[in-house]
Structures are given as C-alpha cells and as structure tokens.
N, C-alpha and C positions, 0 to 999 in steps of 0.2 A: 399576789404579787407576783409569785413565780410562774402561777396558771396565766396571767396574763403576759409574761415573758415568753413563757412557751408559745401562747398562741401568735404573738408578735413573729417571733421566728417562723412559726410555722408559713404566717402570711407573707414574710420575705421570702423564705426558701420557695414558695408556689410562684410567687413573682419573678422571682430570679430564675427558675427554669423555665417560666413559660416565656421570659424574654429570648432563652437562646435556641428556641423553636424556630424551624420555620413555617411561617404562617402562609406561604403562597401556596401552600396544598403540595409542593414538593417534597421529594424525599429530604432527610437532615441533610445538610451540606456535608462532604466530608472533615474529616477533623485536619488540622495544620498538618499534621504529620502525613498525612494523607493527599493533600493538595499536590496537583501535577507541579512540576519545577520546570522553568524553561530556561535555557542557557542565555547569555548576554548574545544578541546577533553580530557582535564583534568581539575580538579575543579571543582568546583560547580556554577561558575559565569555563568550567562544568563542574558542578558540585556533584560528589561522589557520596557514597554511602556503604556501609560494608554487606555481605550476605549473613554474617552473624546478628547483625542488628535488625535485620529481616526475618530470621529463624529460619535462615536457607542452612541446605547441610554443607557448610565449608569441605569436610572431608572429599566428599565427592568431586571437586571442581578441579583437581589435578587430573582425574581421568578423564575430563570433560576436555583438559587442554590435551593431552595425549592423543583422544578421538580426532580432536579438531586437526591436528597438525599431521594425524597419520593421512586426513582425508584432505590436504592441499589448500587450507585454510590459510588465507593471509590476514585477517583482519576478524575478529569477532566483538561485538558490544552487546550488554544486556544494560536496559534501562527499567527501573523502578520508580515509579511517580515521578519521571523523567531524570531523576538521577541515574549516575553510571554506578553500578553494581558489579560489573564484570567489563574488562576491557584488555584483550590480548591481542597482540600482533606477532605473526610468526616469519623466521628468517628474516630477510633483509628488509621485510615491510614495515613500515611505522604509522603513527598517528600523520602524520605529513602524506602518507602516499595516496597516490590518486588509483581507480580502478574502475572498470565498466559495469554498469549496471544491468547490461543487458535487457533482456525484457522486465525488469522490475522496474525499468523506467517508463512503462507500459502505464502503471499506476497513476503517475506523477504527471502523465499525458492527459490520462482520464481525468483528472482534477483541476489540468489547465484548461480542458475544454469546458467544463463546471462555471469557471471564470469567466471565461469567454462567452457563455450562456448568461451569466449572471450580468455581466454588463452590456448585453443586448445586442452582443455582437454578431452572434448565429442562435439559433435552435436548435438542438439536437433532433428535432423532428421532421426538419425538412431535408430535403433529398440532398445529398451529397454533391449533385451537380450544380446546384444552385452557388454553390461556393469557390469551385474548381473547373466549373464549364464542363459540358457534355463531352462523350467520347472518351471518358477517363479510362472507360474498359471496354470490351469488343463486344459487348453484349448490344442487343437491339433497345433503342433508346426506350421503351416503353419499360425493359427489364431493368434497364439502368438506373431507372428514374425511379424505381420501387426501393433503391438503396438510401437509407437515410443516415446522417451522422449516427443516430442511435444504434442503427447496424453495427457499423465501425464498432463503437465502442463495446460490443457487446457479441463480438465474433459470430454473428449471424446475417452476413452480406449475401450468401450464397453462393459467390464465387469458389471455384475449386481451388482446394488445396492440394489438390492431385497433379500440379504442374509441375516440371521437372525444376521450378527457381521458385520458391515461396517467398522468395525477400523481393522477386522483379515486381517492379510496380509500373511496368509498361504496359499499356492498353493490351497489347498481345498475348499478355501473361494474366489478364485479367479473364477468364473466363466463365461461362455460365455452368453452373452444377445446379442449382435449384433456385426458388424462388426468396427473394431477402426475407428472413425474418421465419422461415420454414426449416432452415438445418444452422446448427451449430458447429462451427470448426475452428480450430487455433489458425488462424492464417495471419502472416506478419504483413504481405504487402499492403492489403486494405487499413491495417492499423497505422503504419507508416503514412499513409496519406492523409492522414489527419492532422499532420503537422503542417501538409501547405493547407488544409482547410482552417487551421489556426492563424493561418501565416497572413491568408487571402481576408479572412475575415477581421483580423485586427490591423492590418496594414504595417505590421513589424514583421520582423525576422522571427523564427519561433525563438533562437537565443535568445533575442533582445525581450520577447514579451515573456520569456519564461523568467528572465532575470528580473523583471520589475513586479511581476504578480507574486514570484512563488519566491526565488534564490535570495533576492535581498531582503526580503520580510522577514525571513527565519534565519538568515546569516548562512547560509549555505554558499560553498565552494563549488566548482565544477562548470562543465560546459557540454552542450551536443555537439557530437563531430560526427560527420558521415562515416560508416562503413560501408562500402558497396551500394546498396540500393538504402541498406538501414539506417537510421538516425540513435546514436547510441549517446547514455549520458555517463560521463567521467566524474567521478567526485571522492573525497574522501571517506573513510567509512563513517565518521563523524557528522559528515552533512547528510550520509544515507540516513544516521541515525535522528538527524533533526526534523528529515523528512517523515520517520515515521510515529516520530512525538504529534507532528501537524495532524497526522492521521489519526493518531489514539484522540486527540481533542477535537475531533470531528472540525476540519479544516480551520480552528483558531489557535494563533501562536501568543500563548497568556490570553491576552484579553483583545487581541488584535483580529477581526474577521478575517481571513485569507480569504475561505470561501464562506460565504456569508448563507448562501443557499441550502439549507437542512435537508431541503427535501431532495437535491440533488444529490448531496452527501450520503444521505442514507440509502438512496437508489444506487450509488455506486457499491457500498457495502453491504448489498443484499442481492439474492438472485434476482437479475435482467430480465432473465427469459425461461421457459419453462422446459426447455430442452435439456440446459444443462445446469444443473440448481445451484451449482458450486461456481458460477462466476457471475461475479457483478458489473460494474463497468470498467474492464481492462482488471480486475480485483480478483484474485482466487479467494473462495470462502470454505470453510471448515465446518463441521458439522451438521452438515446438509446429509439428506437420506441418500442421495445417489451423486454420481460426478462423472465428468468424462475427461478425457488425457489428449494432450496434444496429439497427433499423427492416426487418431483412433475416431472411429463412429461408435465404440461399444459404450453403451451407459453401466458404468458399473454401481453396483448397490455397496450403501456405508458412506460414511465419512471419507473427506481426500484426502487427509492426514493423519493416521492412528498418533495415539499417546499425545497429541497436541488439544489444547483446550477447545470446547467446540465453537465458542463464538470469535474465534480467531480468524482473521483476514490476512490477507497476505500479497506484497510486489513478490513476483518469483521469477528470478532470469535465468538464462542459459549458464550452464557450468556451476550452479547453485548459489547465485548472487539471490541472498534473501533481504526480505524486511517482512518480519515477522508483527503482527500488532494484536494483543489479547486485551479488551478493553476490560473484562472482568478482573484480571490481575493488574491493570494499568502498566503491562508491561509491553517495552519495544524489544526485538531481538534482532543484530544485524549480521549477516555474515556474508563475507567477499573471499574471493580467492578461486583457485581452481576446479576443476569439475572434482569432484567427490566422488565419482563412479563411472561406471561403463553408460551410464544415460545421460545426456547431454541436455535434456527438455527442461523447461521451466520447473516439472513437477517429477521429484525423483525419489527414489528409497530413503535418500538421504535426510530428507523432509521428516518423515518417520523415527528414522535412528537418533537424527538428534535431539527430537523432542522427546524420548525415550530415554536421552541423557539429562533432560533439563528437568523431566517431571520430579524425581526422587530430589534434586537439588531445591525447586521451588517448594515442592510439596502442595501442589494444586490439586 
C-alpha cells in the first residue's frame, strides 16, 4: 500500500511538473514576479517596487541623487519589470512638468515610420522623393534619387553635415558629400524631413498620426513642437518612461501590438549599416566592437557606453536627454534635464558616468 501511494505521488508530481512546462519549444516563461507590468493608459496610477526587494544596494542611492543634482538633472526614473523603482525630481521640476526630448525623439520617429510601413503607407526602401517630391535637395536628380527613407533612418544619406547649419532643411542646405549608403554622419536635417515623409504618406499632420498610433495607445502626454527647422517632442518624464517600456517590450503595450512588425523592430535595435555598428534606425546601440560619434568621421574601437550593459539600446538627445533600455535586466532608465557637462551632443561622457553609478546599485 505504501509503495503504491509513493508511485501514485510520483506519477502525480511528474504530471504536475510537465503541465507547467512550455511545450512550444520556447524558453520557460518568466515567473509572475518578473513579468512586465504596464500602467493604465489613463490616470496617474503606476505600481512601484522597492530597491531592497530587488536586492539592490539602497545605501548608494543618496550618492546617486547628489550626483544627478550636481549634473543639472530635472527628472530621473528607473523601471524594473515595468514598475517604478526610483523616481526623483529636482528643484521646482515635478512629475507633471514637461521637458524636451531633443534627439531622443528620433527613436520615436523611427518607431512611427515602422508603423507607417506596417500599414502599407510607405516602404523604407523607396526613394525619399517618392513621398515629398523631387528637388528637396540641391543634388542632381540621379544622386537625389539614390536617397531612400532607410538612408534617413540610418544617417547614411550622404548629404554634407559640414554645412553652416546642420538643422537647415532647405534644398540649398542639402549638399552632396557622398553617394547615399556609403558614408555615415549624424545629420539632423535629413532626419527632420522624415516628418514630412510620414505626413505625406499618411495624409495626417505629424502630431495627429503620432497621437493615434503611439501616444494614445500607451497613455503618453506631450506634443511635437517646431523649434527653428527642428520638430521637438515635449512630455513628462513618465511619458518618456512609457515609450521606453514600449521599446523594452518590442513594440507591444501589454498585449496590444503597437508595432507588430517584428522584423522592423529588430532592425531598429540592431546595426543598420556597416559603417557605424553602434547605430540602428535612429537608435544608439551599446556592446558593439566599434562606434562613431556625432560631428566626427572617426571610427572608435570598443563599445559606445562604458559601464552600461552590452545589450542596451538607447534614445539619446542633446543636453543629456536619455532613454536607456536594457532587455537583459528588464530595465528602463529615464533622465531629463540641463546639460550634464560641456558636451551638448546626443552622446556624452555623462552616459558612462551615470552607468558607473548605477552598476553597483543594480548589481548587474
């Protein structure tokens, strides 16, 4: 009787365990404690968790705050599994304050272009002039027609970034430097023209299309506002964090596919060309063997951001506006504020310094 009982118990145990396994051939799903949380798309509710519950080094967080304040930070958020672990505001800046994303908005634009392609409104392999007409540059037509939407996404248009005003989108400012696809250069103007590409392809204003396809679906606030030739997004830090969470979940907000084209998303967060391995579709990539930086044509050996996880990808903006996404850790980090130092470009020494502070706290 006792042996029979043990046999039945063993059979039951094996059956129970086998029922818990994912039979699809995929890795076992994350336990509930590690599944991503998504805040409601309306209201201010957002679940939090404590650093201590994650095994983080809480004793180092006051020093992090001191450092952030000394670097002109206004808002700082760290999400783990979608929940807020750290949220800190400095001076008169609050959770309801709005600030500019600067070039961190480029990553959101690339995401929106992916949606437009998914809807059949455009094809990134088509020439840009197909959507905005010819004569948008000063190039001979044959050279202008080499430039595709993909080249705009990858900073490989070949247009001269040595012009007096790299933001200028007038044809007279769009000067030939090299054939499209043969030269990488961080150049604002060809990027900005993507807004017009999306508007003409969708038949809507850029703000309206962005609101319908991204903003409303994930509960963001904010607005694209003109600033000279540029089009700059403004929002609260939490709205920036919402977009970071969307990127962490590969284009899905909870179970809603905002961008369902997984091939496009994967292309956005991987090397988009062979000249600058650390650049995807308007998205910076860490952990590559080499990288290039804005305003230079040098190829530097090594990873883009020291101290940061190798699988991190990021939306980086002037004066240190940051969205860092770390899939291996299920972490999103947001920083808004004034310039943290002398360098005002998208990539700065602040990136590595900040991750030097975060690394011993998180313990990755």
